[in-house]
N, C-alpha and C positions, 0 to 999 in steps of 0.2 A: 505492500499498501502506499505512497505517496503523500505528501506534505496535503493537508487539509487548507481548503480557503472555502471563502464565505457562498462563491456559486458552484460548491460542490454540494450535488444533490443528494446523495447519502451522506451529507453532514450530518444531521443528527442522529443518526445512526447510528456511526464512527462515536458520536459523542458519548452515547448512552454506550454501545461496547467499550469502550475505554474507563468509562465510571466505575459498572459493572466487575470489571474484570480488575481494579486497582482492588474492588473489594471482597473479591474470592481474594486475592494473592493477601489479602490482610486478616483475614478470618479465616477461621481453624471450622471446617469441612462445612461453610455454610447449608442453610436451606434456600427456596426461591421464598419463603416469608422474610429470612432472615435479609437477604440481599433484596430486597422489598424494603425492608426498613432502614437497611443502611445507604443505599443509593436515593430513595426517596422517590423512585420511579414507580410507574405501576405494573403491577403483575404480568399483564400481558406482554409491557415492554422488556421487563427481564426475562420472563419465556421466550423470547424471539431473541434476544442477546443471547440468549445461553444456548439456542441450538446452533446459529453460526459458530459459536464460542467451539462447542461440537465436533463442528462438520470440521472447522480450524486445525482440531488438535490439541486446544489451549487447556481444556477441560474434561474431567472425566465424574460419573458418579462414585461416589466412595459409596463402600458397605457399611451396614448398621453397626454399631459396636453390639455385644451381646447384649446386653442391659433393655438397650432399647431394642434390638429383636425380640426377646422376649412380652414386650409390654404387648396388649391386646392390642387389634387391628392393623393396617399397613402402616409402619412407621414414613416418617418424611424421609424427601430423597436430601441427600447430602451430594456437596459437589465438591470438589477440591482442581485445584491450579497447576498444569501439570507441567511443574519445573523442568521434568527430565522431555519435554517436549524439544528441547533442544540446546545448545550448550554454546556457552562464550570463555572467550579468552582472553587475559591481561598479559601482556609483556613486556620485560622491562631491559631495554638493551643502556646498558651503562658500560665504564671504561673500564671494571674489573670483573664483571657479572653481569651474565642473562638469567634472566628468572619470568619463569609463567605460572600463571593462577589458572584453573579451570572452576566455572561454576553452571551451574543450571539458569535456567529462566528468571528466577527469583534471587541471583546475584550468589546464591549461596556459596562457598568456596567446598569444592568434592576435589581439588587436587591441587600440585602443587610441585615445583622443581626449579633447581638453578644450577647455571654451572658455572667457574669460574673462568675468567677472559684474561688473557694480559692485553695491556694495556696499549701494548705495538701492534696487536693483531688487526691485520686490516680489511678493510669491509666484507670481502668475501671470506675468510674465517669467522668472523665475527658474527654474520649471518649464517653460517653454518652451525654455531655454538646452539643458535636460537633455534633453528629446524631440530638438534637434536634433543633439546632441554623439552620442546612442545611434542616431540614422537613418544619420546620417554612417559610424559604425565598423560598423554592419552591412551598409552600401552597399560600402565597401571592400573587406570580410572574404569580400561575395558570401555570409554567412549570414544566413536566411530569420528575420523576425519569429517565425515558428510554429515556427521551431527551437529558443525558447526553453525553458527548464525550470524554473530561478527567475531573480530579480532581487532583491542583495541593494543596502542603500542605507546609505550612511554620512553622518549631518546633525548638526548641533551641537543641542544641548540636551536635555531628558528627554523620551524615546521611551516610551511604553507599547507592549503586546504587542501593539495592531491597527496600530503604525504611525505613531499620530497623537501630533503634538509637543504635550505637559504643557504645557512651558515651555520656549521658545526661546527667548533677547533677544540673541543674534549677527545672526539673518539679520532685516529688514522681515515684519511680517504672519505671522511662523510661530510664535508663542503659539495652541496648539488647532487649526492647523492639520492637517486629515486628510490628512497626508501620505501614506500607504500606499494611502488611497482613490484619492487623486488620482490616484497612479502606475498605481494597477491597469487604470485604463481605459484606458493605453496598450498592457499586454500580456495574454498569455492564460495567464500563468503566475501562480503565488506571487509577491509582492514581499515584502522580508523588511526593518523598516526597523530602524536601531540608529543609538544613540549615536555621533557620528563618532570621540571616544576610545575607545569600547571597539571600535570597529573597528578601528582603528590596533594595539591590544593584542594581539587576535586574529591579523592582520596580521604583528606580529611573532615571532609565538611559530610561526608557518608559517612564513615563506620570511624573516623579520630576525635582529634580533640577540639574541633569544630562544627560539630553538629549542629547545637545549637546558636548559631550564629550564621549570617548571611554574608557578609562585611570582611574580608578577612582576606590577607597576606601570608604568603607558605614562602618561609626563604632557606630553598636548598643549601644551607652554608658548608662553604670550603674555601679554598684558598680564592676562584673564582667565583661568587656564590650566582645562582641564580634564584628568580622568586617567581611564584605562580599567583594570579588572586582573584576573589571572586566578589564582584560586586551585585550588588540585591540578590544574591544566590546564581547569577550568573557567571562562567569562566569568562575574563576577560584576557581577549587577547592583543590587543592594540588593531590599528591597523593591516598593518605588515607581517602581525604575529613574535612582535617583538618586544611587546608589553614585559616586564621584568627582569629585564637582563641587565643587573645592577652591578654584576660583574665590570661590566667597562665602564664604571665609573673614574675608577682611576686614570682614563684618560682623558677625563675635563683636568688634572692636575693633582691629583688629590695624596702624591707622594708613590712609596715604591711599586712596584707592576707585581702582579702578583707571584712571580715565580722568585723574588726578592724578597716578599714579607716575611717568612716563616727563616732565609737563611741566616746562620749565625757565621758564616765566611763571606769571601768575596764570590763565591760560587752560588750560581741562582738554583734553588729548589724548583724540582719538576712538581705542575700542583697534582698531579695522576701518581706522584709518588708516596703512596700513604704511608709506607714505612720509613722513609724518611720523615714526612711529618712528625708521625708517631713518636719518633726520636726525638728530635724538639720539644714536645711538649713533656717527654720523661723527662729529657733533662732540665726544664723550666721546673717540675715539679722537685726533682732534688735541688735546686737552689742555684742552677748554672744562671749568671748576670745575662749573658747573652741571650741564653733559651729564652730567660723570663722576658727580655726587652722587645724579642719577637714577638713572643706570644702577645704580648700589649699590643704593638701594634696589628696584628691580626684581629684581636679583639678589638681596637679603636675602629677599625675600618670596614666591620663589618657594621659596626654599630652607627656608620656616618651612610654606609651602603644600605642600610634596612632602614635608617633616620630620612633619605630623599622621598623612597616610596611608598611610607606613612604621611609625609606630609603631604603628599600629591594626591593619595587615595583618602587619609582618613579610615584606616577600618579600624572595627571592633577588638578585633584580635590580628595578632600576630603567631604565627606558628612556625616554632624554627625547626627545622631538619638537618636531614645530610650528617654530614660524619661529625660536622662541628656539635652536633648536638648533645656528643656526651661526655662532651670537655667539661671541667670545670670551672666554676665563673664566668661564663656566658650570659647567664639569664639575667643578673644581678644588675651587671655594667649596661646591659641591653634597655632595662625600666628605666634604669639610672638616668640615662641619654637623652633616651624617647620622651622622659616627663621635660626633661632642659630643654629642649629642641620646639616641641609639637604642644598644640595650643590645646589639644585634647591626646591625651598620652593614649594607645590602645594597652587593653591587657596582651602581655609576651605568655608562651607557653612552650612548650616542647613538644614536639611530636609522640603522639600515641602508636601509630601504627610503624615507626621505626625504617629499618630497610624495606619494606613490604610497601610504602606507602607510594612508591609510581608505580607498581603494577596492580597494584587495588587500585587505583586512579585510572591507571589502563581497564581494566575491566568495568568497574564504572560507565567509561568512554563505549564498549562494546553493549554494554548494558542498554543507555540513552539512546542509541541507535536503533537498536531492535524495539525500543518503546515507541521510541518515536514514528516507526517506520511500520510497526503492528496496529496499534494502538492512542498514540499519544494525541493528543489536539492540539497543544502545546509545545514549545520548543521547548526541549530540554537543560539542565544544566548545561551541558558542554555544544549542546546545537552551534552548529555555526551559522552565521547570518547566511 
């Protein structure tokens, strides 16, 4: 099904189908009477919608439990949304790891897998890792590839609507990569590619630290941080998909480049070399003065990068994720400096999803696409204009 328009003669039927299906997913084995009460629709309307959902394979009748079956008279028919009628994949492609989450149409995760990958791996090798992880998850869960309805992908870089990475400096061979097109060769369903920080922001809003907030900023914190934001509950990509690229603020003259930010010598530090980064923080904890100065530079840079975005967007909540989220002493300086710079300081908290944030957001991207195509009336959180 395509998007709804005001001139669509089936608009009312589609609206009713959306309402009933959402009610089915949120209720436990409802009867027709239950659905009539929950939706506010007439019984004949609900019955007509249910007939169509049966034909689409999205609903099945549920057998009565033992107590209900023993009662006199014919028990009321109960129904269940068939989450197993299709499956969704959420994939993260990162510098050091690729991972995948598998769910039914209700978004509940039924399988997961990951593989380490070298930060120097070429695009072909990295995509081969993705195929290996996906094949393993499908094999272990017994889900057929033909059952997949949509695949969401979270990747570093500025991503265009067709899944092409317009600019991606974090991974070798990534700038200009037709990532969506390459991945679509492996699937018989839509593949939707999103910037990793954007995907993580969606994930925190769905299942993480931002479930009660519609205006949020998620910071994927590292030596060159990125950010994703939701405004009024909708993902904000910007005109060309480059919103939230706060890691580029050093180009405005804000001091050391990311490569020199945590360096304690004259040798630049590779932003993707997590072992070298961890060594600097370990030295700082042991009292090394040069390392402590480097860590202070990092925290101050992160504070200024986040403050710039907060001043522009005025979010209710800032969620800190990425490897820097596990560092001691990140939250308090952020809170103090945002209170100093911002007219209305936001709440600041750590990600609840950790390493799973990007893949979880990619899964939500796939779920949004299926909902929009099958039964949604209005655009979803991740829908593109």
